[in-house]
C-alpha positions as CSV (number, residue, x, y, z in Angstrom):
1,M,272.4,141.1,91.6
2,I,270.4,143.3,89.2
3,V,272.2,142.9,85.9
4,G,270.3,145.5,83.7
5,E,267.2,147.3,83.1
6,N,264.1,145.9,81.3
7,A,261.8,148.0,79.1
8,R,258.7,146.5,80.9
9,A,257.4,146.9,84.5
10,E,257.8,143.4,85.7
11,D,261.1,141.6,86.6
12,L,262.7,139.4,84.2
13,D,265.1,136.5,86.2
14,V,268.1,135.8,84.1
15,N,271.1,133.6,85.1
16,P,274.1,135.1,83.5
17,T,276.6,132.4,84.6
18,K,274.5,129.8,82.6
19,E,276.0,129.1,79.5
20,K,274.2,128.9,76.3
21,K,273.6,125.2,75.0
22,L,275.4,124.3,71.9
23,T,274.0,122.0,69.3
24,N,274.9,120.7,66.0
25,M,271.6,122.0,64.3
26,R,271.8,125.6,62.5
27,S,269.0,127.9,62.4
28,S,268.1,131.2,60.4
29,T,268.3,133.0,63.8
30,A,271.4,131.4,65.0
31,D,274.5,133.3,66.3
32,E,272.9,136.8,66.1
33,L,275.0,139.1,67.4
34,V,274.0,140.6,70.9
35,R,275.3,144.1,71.9
36,L,275.4,144.8,75.5
37,I,275.6,148.2,77.0
38,P,278.5,148.6,79.3
39,P,277.7,148.9,82.9
40,R,277.2,152.7,84.3
41,P,278.8,153.4,87.6
42,L,276.2,154.6,90.1
43,S,276.8,157.2,93.1
44,L,275.3,156.2,96.3
45,E,272.6,158.9,95.5
46,Q,271.9,157.7,92.2
47,A,271.6,154.1,93.4
48,L,269.0,155.4,96.0
49,E,266.9,156.9,93.4
50,F,267.2,154.0,91.1
51,I,265.9,151.0,93.1
52,S,262.4,150.0,93.5
53,N,260.5,148.8,96.7
54,D,261.9,145.2,96.5
55,E,265.6,146.2,96.0
56,C,268.4,147.2,98.1
57,V,271.7,149.1,97.6
58,E,275.0,147.2,99.2
59,V,277.7,149.7,100.0
60,T,281.3,148.4,100.3
61,P,284.6,150.6,100.1
62,E,285.1,149.7,96.6
63,H,281.8,149.2,95.0
64,V,278.0,150.2,95.2
65,R,275.8,147.6,94.3
66,L,272.1,147.0,93.9
67,R,270.3,143.8,94.4
68,K,267.0,142.3,95.2
69,V,265.9,142.0,99.1
70,E,264.7,138.4,98.3
71,L,267.3,136.6,96.1
72,S,265.1,133.5,95.5
73,G,262.8,134.2,92.3
74,Q,260.5,131.7,93.4
75,K,259.8,133.5,96.8
76,R,259.6,136.8,95.1
77,Q,257.1,135.5,92.9
78,T,255.0,133.6,95.9
79,A,255.1,137.0,97.8
80,A,254.2,139.2,94.7
81,S,251.0,136.9,94.2
82,R,250.0,136.9,97.9
83,K,250.5,140.5,98.0
84,A,248.3,140.9,94.8
85,R,245.6,138.7,96.5
86,G,245.6,140.9,99.5
87,L,246.8,138.1,101.9
88,A,249.6,138.6,104.4
89,T,253.0,137.4,103.7
90,A,254.0,134.6,105.9
91,T,257.6,135.3,107.2
92,S,260.1,132.4,107.5
């Protein structure tokens, strides 16, 4: 799933289900409050305008979702490097 927008052009792989590691050590930047912008619901037309070449729109009766065509971050990175070198991508 696409979970947010990045200010830079490249994608940022995140795992929203992974918990933060808790330690007994304190640091000066510990426990900074992070404010998340609430999700904005997109119509089908808005979603189609928003996606890039490697993303798709899933439509169900209740939701319109955005996601990557290739879900594996490693496979996306491999395909991007092959494309950058000008080689044909292998299908598997």
